[in-house]
NUVODREN-96656 format. One record per residue (C-alpha): residue number from 1; residue in one letter; y, z, x. Coordinates in pm, whole numbers, plus 50000, padded with zeros to 5 digits. Layout:
REM residues N
     k   r      yy      zz      xx
   NUM   A       Y       Z       X
...
***
This chain:
REM residues 459
     k   r      yy      zz      xx
     1   M   59612   04351   46326
     2   I   59533   04324   45956
     3   H   59180   04453   46017
     4   K   59321   04756   46197
     5   R   59545   04831   45898
     6   Y   59245   04819   45667
     7   I   59055   05054   45897
     8   W   59340   05304   45900
     9   L   59379   05276   45522
    10   L   59007   05335   45474
    11   A   59023   05641   45704
    12   L   59318   05785   45508
    13   V   59143   05729   45173
    14   T   58826   05889   45308
    15   L   59021   06189   45439
    16   A   59201   06234   45107
    17   A   58872   06218   44919
    18   A   58717   06470   45157
    19   C   58993   06718   45085
    20   G   58905   06720   44716
    21   I   58529   06765   44744
    22   T   58511   07125   44865
    23   K   58727   07385   44691
    24   P   58925   07663   44860
    25   Y   58797   08016   44799
    26   R   58988   08260   44579
    27   S   58892   08623   44526
    28   P   58767   08691   44173
    29   E   59024   08846   43943
    30   V   58939   09199   43829
    31   D   59135   09417   43588
    32   T   59129   09763   43744
    33   K   59395   09914   43518
    34   N   59161   10132   43309
    35   L   58868   10153   43549
    36   F   58888   10535   43570
    37   R   58849   10731   43249
    38   D   59146   10960   43298
    39   P   59526   10935   43312
    40   Q   59648   10656   43537
    41   R   59735   10750   43893
    42   S   60004   10605   44116
    43   D   59929   10809   44431
    44   T   59739   10593   44681
    45   N   59609   10887   44884
    46   T   59231   10891   44860
    47   I   58950   11091   45015
    48   A   58779   10758   45088
    49   A   59021   10712   45378
    50   R   58910   11036   45542
    51   P   58627   11043   45798
    52   W   58331   11249   45683
    53   Q   58390   11498   45967
    54   T   58716   11611   45805
    55   F   58569   11619   45454
    56   F   58252   11817   45524
    57   T   58365   12103   45748
    58   D   58041   12306   45772
    59   T   57943   12268   46138
    60   L   57569   12282   46068
    61   L   57605   12012   45804
    62   Q   57810   11803   46047
    63   Q   57527   11821   46299
    64   L   57278   11704   46037
    65   I   57499   11413   45928
    66   A   57558   11307   46289
    67   R   57184   11311   46350
    68   G   57123   11108   46032
    69   I   57378   10840   46125
    70   R   57223   10817   46470
    71   E   56855   10812   46374
    72   N   56811   10728   46004
    73   L   56560   10445   45964
    74   D   56729   10280   45664
    75   L   57050   10262   45866
    76   R   56862   10107   46157
    77   I   56711   09848   45923
    78   A   57062   09765   45797
    79   M   57180   09723   46158
    80   Q   56903   09472   46228
    81   R   57011   09272   45922
    82   I   57357   09253   46078
    83   V   57201   09119   46400
    84   A   57018   08851   46201
    85   A   57337   08757   46013
    86   Q   57528   08731   46342
    87   A   57264   08491   46471
    88   A   57295   08282   46153
    89   L   57673   08266   46196
    90   K   57635   08158   46558
    91   Q   57394   07888   46449
    92   S   57641   07762   46185
    93   K   57910   07730   46454
    94   L   57676   07537   46685
    95   A   57621   07285   46403
    96   F   57960   07132   46495
    97   L   57826   07036   46840
    98   P   57603   06736   46917
    99   D   57229   06782   46929
   100   V   57121   06678   47282
   101   N   56762   06624   47394
   102   A   56620   06512   47729
   103   N   56283   06349   47783
   104   A   56081   06246   48087
   105   S   55740   06083   48058
   106   V   55477   05869   48229
   107   K   55273   05649   47998
   108   Q   54944   05490   48103
   109   S   54825   05216   47864
   110   R   54520   04992   47839
   111   L   54628   04657   47696
   112   A   54426   04428   47475
   113   F   54388   04063   47584
   114   P   54667   03936   47355
   115   Q   54900   04217   47465
   116   G   54866   04138   47832
   117   Y   54838   03762   47774
   118   G   54514   03772   47969
   119   L   54705   03847   48286
   120   I   54702   04228   48294
   121   N   54491   04485   48117
   122   T   54664   04812   48220
   123   A   55029   04921   48245
   124   T   55212   05233   48357
   125   Q   55557   05302   48207
   126   Y   55801   05552   48356
   127   D   56073   05688   48123
   128   V   56356   05936   48152
   129   N   56632   05952   47893
   130   V   56890   06169   47721
   131   A   56956   06132   47347
   132   A   57238   06289   47146
   133   S   57317   06295   46775
   134   W   57625   06427   46602
   135   E   57706   06462   46234
   136   V   58075   06414   46161
   137   D   58191   06679   45915
   138   V   58377   06435   45690
   139   W   58327   06619   45361
   140   G   58346   06976   45488
   141   K   57975   07059   45460
   142   L   57958   07220   45802
   143   R   58283   07410   45750
   144   S   58152   07546   45420
   145   G   57827   07640   45590
   146   K   58021   07833   45853
   147   R   58225   08016   45587
   148   A   57906   08096   45394
   149   A   57750   08243   45710
   150   Q   58066   08446   45774
   151   A   58051   08584   45419
   152   A   57683   08668   45464
   153   L   57761   08853   45787
   154   L   58045   09049   45630
   155   G   57816   09126   45336
   156   T   57552   09274   45566
   157   V   57820   09481   45743
   158   A   57940   09611   45406
   159   A   57580   09680   45305
   160   Q   57532   09881   45625
   161   Q   57847   10077   45543
   162   A   57708   10140   45194
   163   V   57385   10272   45343
   164   Q   57582   10504   45570
   165   S   57804   10627   45286
   166   S   57500   10701   45072
   167   L   57323   10863   45367
   168   V   57612   11102   45431
   169   A   57624   11189   45062
   170   D   57245   11233   45037
   171   I   57235   11463   45341
   172   A   57522   11672   45203
   173   A   57362   11688   44857
   174   S   57028   11802   45000
   175   Y   57204   12055   45223
   176   Y   57391   12218   44934
   177   S   57079   12210   44718
   178   L   56907   12409   44993
   179   L   57194   12659   45002
   180   A   57173   12701   44625
   181   L   56796   12748   44636
   182   D   56834   13004   44917
   183   Q   57078   13198   44700
   184   Q   56847   13178   44400
   185   L   56565   13314   44615
   186   L   56784   13607   44726
   187   V   56873   13685   44364
   188   L   56507   13673   44257
   189   Q   56398   13891   44549
   190   Q   56670   14146   44467
   191   T   56571   14129   44101
   192   L   56208   14191   44194
   193   T   56313   14499   44393
   194   N   56526   14627   44104
   195   R   56249   14575   43852
   196   G   56007   14757   44080
   197   E   56247   15050   44065
   198   D   56257   15010   43685
   199   V   55878   15048   43673
   200   S   55903   15372   43869
   201   S   56180   15495   43639
   202   M   55979   15409   43326
   203   K   55681   15603   43459
   204   E   55905   15904   43521
   205   L   56056   15876   43172
   206   K   55709   15848   43019
   207   A   55604   16161   43205
   208   A   55913   16332   43062
   209   G   55827   16211   42711
   210   V   56138   15995   42678
   211   V   55948   15664   42647
   212   N   55595   15569   42562
   213   G   55333   15367   42747
   214   A   55457   15040   42593
   215   A   55784   15070   42787
   216   V   55592   15112   43114
   217   V   55378   14805   43045
   218   Q   55684   14602   42946
   219   S   55864   14701   43266
   220   E   55563   14592   43470
   221   A   55551   14257   43287
   222   N   55923   14217   43356
   223   Q   55857   14277   43726
   224   Y   55579   14018   43732
   225   A   55805   13763   43559
   226   A   56045   13782   43854
   227   A   55756   13769   44101
   228   V   55605   13448   43960
   229   A   55942   13269   43977
   230   I   55971   13322   44354
   231   P   55688   13086   44464
   232   D   55839   12801   44262
   233   V   56175   12841   44436
   234   K   56005   12858   44775
   235   R   55819   12537   44691
   236   Q   56147   12366   44599
   237   I   56301   12483   44925
   238   R   56009   12343   45124
   239   E   56019   12009   44939
   240   T   56397   11978   44985
   241   E   56365   12052   45356
   242   N   56096   11786   45385
   243   A   56308   11530   45198
   244   L   56606   11608   45422
   245   S   56386   11566   45730
   246   I   56303   11212   45621
   247   L   56676   11130   45602
   248   L   56709   11261   45958
   249   A   56406   11060   46080
   250   L   56224   11383   46163
   251   P   55878   11515   46075
   252   P   55884   11769   45790
   253   G   56018   12101   45913
   254   P   56274   12379   45865
   255   V   56645   12298   45850
   256   A   56915   12518   46002
   257   R   57180   12600   45741
   258   G   57445   12846   45632
   259   S   57506   13026   45304
   260   I   57656   12892   44984
   261   T   57871   13203   44949
   262   T   58072   13106   45259
   263   Q   58133   12745   45159
   264   Q   58485   12638   45068
   265   L   58540   12337   44844
   266   P   58782   12072   44978
   267   Q   59132   12131   44842
   268   D   59249   11770   44847
   269   L   59035   11553   44619
   270   S   59274   11261   44572
   271   T   59111   10955   44417
   272   G   59385   10701   44480
   273   I   59417   10409   44240
   274   P   59127   10203   44097
   275   A   59228   09891   44290
   276   Q   59146   10073   44614
   277   L   58777   10056   44530
   278   L   58798   09694   44650
   279   Q   58918   09823   44985
   280   Y   58699   10127   45042
   281   R   58381   10103   44838
   282   P   58129   09909   45051
   283   D   57899   09794   44772
   284   V   58199   09640   44594
   285   K   58294   09458   44914
   286   A   57933   09346   44962
   287   A   57926   09209   44606
   288   E   58244   09008   44670
   289   Y   58104   08869   44994
   290   A   57788   08769   44808
   291   F   58008   08581   44560
   292   R   58192   08410   44845
   293   N   57864   08309   45004
   294   A   57747   08159   44674
   295   F   58084   07983   44633
   296   E   58054   07812   44972
   297   N   57692   07717   44901
   298   T   57820   07541   44589
   299   N   58064   07351   44809
   300   I   57773   07248   45033
   301   A   57580   07126   44728
   302   R   57877   06909   44625
   303   T   57887   06732   44962
   304   A   57527   06616   44920
   305   F   57648   06347   44676
   306   Y   57848   06174   44950
   307   P   57734   05975   45254
   308   S   57682   06153   45581
   309   L   57823   05998   45897
   310   N   57598   06032   46201
   311   I   57665   05908   46553
   312   T   57373   05881   46791
   313   A   57365   05783   47154
   314   A   57087   05745   47407
   315   G   57067   05647   47771
   316   G   56828   05662   48063
   317   F   56590   05468   48281
   318   T   56263   05294   48204
   319   S   56042   05091   48432
   320   F   55685   04970   48483
   321   D   55723   05022   48855
   322   F   55791   05371   48994
   323   S   55997   05229   49280
   324   Q   56236   05067   49030
   325   W   56264   05373   48804
   326   F   56619   05486   48889
   327   T   56772   05143   48947
   328   D   57021   04923   48766
   329   A   56734   04712   48640
   330   G   56583   05009   48455
   331   L   56906   05149   48313
   332   F   56953   05134   47936
   333   G   57194   05285   47684
   334   N   57301   05257   47321
   335   V   57545   05409   47071
   336   V   57490   05390   46695
   337   G   57711   05505   46410
   338   G   57564   05508   46061
   339   L   57631   05619   45705
   340   T   57349   05765   45497
   341   Q   57410   05759   45122
   342   P   57155   05904   44876
   343   I   57077   05646   44607
   344   F   56768   05771   44429
   345   N   56629   06117   44501
   346   R   56486   06210   44161
   347   G   56789   06423   44068
   348   L   56744   06666   44357
   349   N   57115   06681   44438
   350   K   57207   06746   44075
   351   A   56945   07019   44054
   352   R   57072   07178   44376
   353   L   57431   07174   44249
   354   T   57331   07321   43913
   355   T   57133   07594   44091
   356   A   57422   07670   44328
   357   K   57668   07697   44038
   358   A   57432   07927   43848
   359   R   57394   08153   44151
   360   Q   57770   08156   44195
   361   E   57814   08272   43834
   362   E   57540   08528   43882
   363   A   57719   08664   44191
   364   L   58046   08681   43996
   365   Y   57885   08879   43713
   366   N   57720   09109   43966
   367   F   58058   09171   44130
   368   S   58214   09258   43792
   369   K   57923   09487   43710
   370   T   57953   09660   44048
   371   M   58321   09727   43984
   372   L   58250   09871   43638
   373   T   57972   10086   43780
   374   A   58207   10215   44048
   375   G   58464   10311   43786
   376   K   58196   10485   43580
   377   E   58071   10685   43878
   378   V   58423   10800   43970
   379   S   58489   10901   43608
   380   D   58159   11091   43587
   381   A   58225   11277   43911
   382   L   58577   11374   43809
   383   Y   58462   11511   43473
   384   S   58165   11691   43627
   385   L   58403   11864   43867
   386   T   58638   11956   43583
   387   S   58348   12084   43373
   388   A   58216   12304   43654
   389   S   58562   12443   43722
   390   E   58618   12526   43357
   391   K   58302   12738   43350
   392   K   58403   12951   43649
   393   E   58624   13208   43472
   394   S   58392   13244   43173
   395   R   58089   13280   43399
   396   E   58254   13557   43599
   397   K   58336   13748   43280
   398   Q   57981   13693   43151
   399   L   57831   13833   43471
   400   A   58058   14137   43463
   401   S   57968   14207   43100
   402   L   57595   14164   43154
   403   E   57594   14394   43457
   404   K   57759   14661   43242
   405   A   57512   14590   42962
   406   V   57217   14653   43194
   407   D   57368   14977   43320
   408   F   57459   15094   42968
   409   T   57119   15021   42814
   410   K   56942   15201   43101
   411   E   57162   15506   43051
   412   L   57113   15498   42673
   413   L   56739   15474   42723
   414   R   56749   15801   42914
   415   Y   56969   15991   42672
   416   S   56938   15825   42331
   417   S   56635   15780   42110
   418   S   56801   15485   41934
   419   T   56748   15262   42240
   420   N   56413   15129   42358
   421   Y   56306   14933   42666
   422   T   56327   14603   42479
   423   D   56707   14635   42494
   424   V   56689   14690   42870
   425   L   56450   14397   42908
   426   T   56678   14162   42712
   427   S   56988   14261   42908
   428   E   56810   14218   43243
   429   Q   56675   13876   43149
   430   N   57021   13766   43034
   431   L   57173   13891   43360
   432   L   56919   13702   43573
   433   S   56977   13384   43371
   434   A   57355   13419   43417
   435   Q   57316   13482   43792
   436   I   57105   13167   43833
   437   G   57355   12982   43614
   438   S   57641   13096   43836
   439   I   57464   12957   44143
   440   N   57401   12630   43962
   441   D   57768   12614   43860
   442   R   57867   12633   44225
   443   L   57608   12372   44314
   444   Q   57742   12150   44035
   445   Q   58088   12173   44189
   446   W   57954   12059   44525
   447   Q   57744   11788   44367
   448   A   58051   11660   44183
   449   V   58257   11664   44505
   450   I   57983   11475   44690
   451   A   57944   11228   44403
   452   L   58321   11167   44408
   453   Y   58308   11110   44784
   454   R   58028   10857   44735
   455   A   58188   10690   44430
   456   L   58519   10633   44607
   457   G   58348   10480   44910
   458   G   58370   10770   45153
   459   R   58280   10685   45510
***
């Protein structure tokens, strides 16, 4: 009776000690109060909660994004990493079950004289047995291993979501870059036509004695300046199409698209509150799961300092006579329980624990850095959008003024000797620059919208 009390007391002490070896996980504390560089928001509505189909409404763009999500190779690679992580999690769960092995063999031996006592010189042994071993999870090593595998799986899922979010944003960015380049090409082609008409006009004015030959040559040079810009834009269009084809897992080729003049910016661009980045931004979630994985690996390293309890059992039949193989005479069995305590292992356990702690700290710093980066990207996108919007009114007035300036200088050239073709040339160059700038302003707005979608963790 007294021995039983000691056994129960020892079990209770062991259980209490086991509870203090591994530590429970707590999410890292992050101050998100000033993560965005703008006035604090209290509205929790965010575009990150909207599916991409409702955010990008261009039907041709939707088709491209759907194709990318279905076929993109980076996304497929991420999916295979999830499959591998699922297998690792399944393996960690199976660690709680006994390891069972079966064996059947026939052994033919030639015996030396002392082995057979001079009576026999050969022997045939028939064996069949089943052996099982089971590690009792006293200190929580297996439970920590399971939680680490779960964190790794969730991390790969979050990483796959990050790939998809970036893919959607990259496809949209390339699409709107193409629309902007198409519009630039139209402007340059129209400019080339207009400057061809200017050359004809200058030749007529020279024939009438209004201008000299220098004006004709300058008008021709102005026409060629527009002509040489067109091949560069066409090259950029081709390269952007090819890059977009890679995202769609297609060979390089043309891309069906609309026009930037018909595109409407989303009206609702709510960012929510900074704390929601933990909920929606997949790379932030992946960084936290990486920290949790490192945390549980530290727990595993702690358990290595304590003895492991293993229970093994074996049973079967063995006989030197085949006819007596499966009989009571050949039946054997055993059960063994043992504790294995590391005594001297050249500091390996200490080194493993130190390494695990260092990796845990590294994962924590990476998580904090990811959060700060997310806040920076949201702040940049918001200000870029504001900056592009602020330029809109001024750009429209600039274009209107420059169009009048071109018309006025052309008229003055016809009827006033105080104006020369250099004035026309300057006004036309300024107008072309402003037209290209206006297209880039609109592209900047879309780029900022797409960057905000990505930065908030759009899906």
